[in-house]
N, C-alpha and C positions, 0 to 999 in steps of 0.2 A: 153790331159795330161794322162799319164799312172799312175795308182794308185800304189804307192810304199809302203803304210802303211794304216792301218785302225784304226780308233778311234771307239771303240765298243759302248761306252756310253759317252754322252756329259760331264758327271761328272768325267770321267777318267782323270788321270794325266800322263798316259802312252798310247802310240800307239804301234801297233804290225806290224812288217814288213811283207810284202807279197813276198819279194825277198831278197836275200843277198845284203847288201849295204856297201859301204866303207866310212871310216872317211872322212869328208869334203864334202860328198854328200849333196845336198839339197833335202829333202824329202817332197813330197806333199801329203796331205791327206785332207779329208773333215771333217769339224766340223760344224754341224748345217747348212748345205748347203753352207758353205763358204770354199774356199780352203785355207788351212794353210800350211806354209812352215817353215821347221826347218832344220838347218845345223847340221849334225851329228858330234860329237867329238869322236866317237868310231866306229870301224867296227862292223857291226851287221849281224849275220847269219839270214837266213830265219826263220820267226816265233818268233823272239825275240822282247823284249820290249825296248822302249826308252822313256825318259822323255820328255813331251811336255811343261814342265815348271820346274823351279827349285823346288826340293823337299828337304826340310831340314831334318836333322836327327830326327828320332822319328815320322815323319809324315807318315800316311798311304799311301801305294801304292794302287791306285784305278784302277781296271780293271773290266770290265763288270758292272760298277757302284757299285762295292763291294770292300772292303779292301781285298787284297790278301797277304798283309805283311806290314812291316814297314821298312823305310829307316834307314840304320845303319850309314850312312855318308851323307854329302851333295851330292845330285845327281843333276848335272847341266842339264839344258835344252839341249837335243840332246845326252845325255849320255846313254849308254847301262844300262838297269836295269836288274840285275840278282843276283845270289847268292853272288857275291863279294860286293854288296852294299845294299842288303836288306835281311831280314829274314822273313820267313813265320810265320804267327800267327795261322795257322790251324793245327790241329792234333799234337799239341805239349804238351805232358804230363808234361814237365818241367815247363810250365806256370801255371799249376794247383796247384803247391806246395805252 
């Protein structure tokens, strides 16, 4: 089996592609020594994230075992996670007001 994505930390709710992938592709990745498979509902460029479970609005996006942002809308399992459906919580002076 060719690795198509990586899950960096078992607590992550997103995985990262290691190649460009098309909508409808079944992506295989390892999670705690088990092979997981998810069907993509979005095209994904190399190095981009996709949800490995449904992520409701307001929930943290977890990558590297850390929050990298917050979902702004429901992100379905297999969906591209990027600036169109999440917002970063780091380096935002507007959140300090």
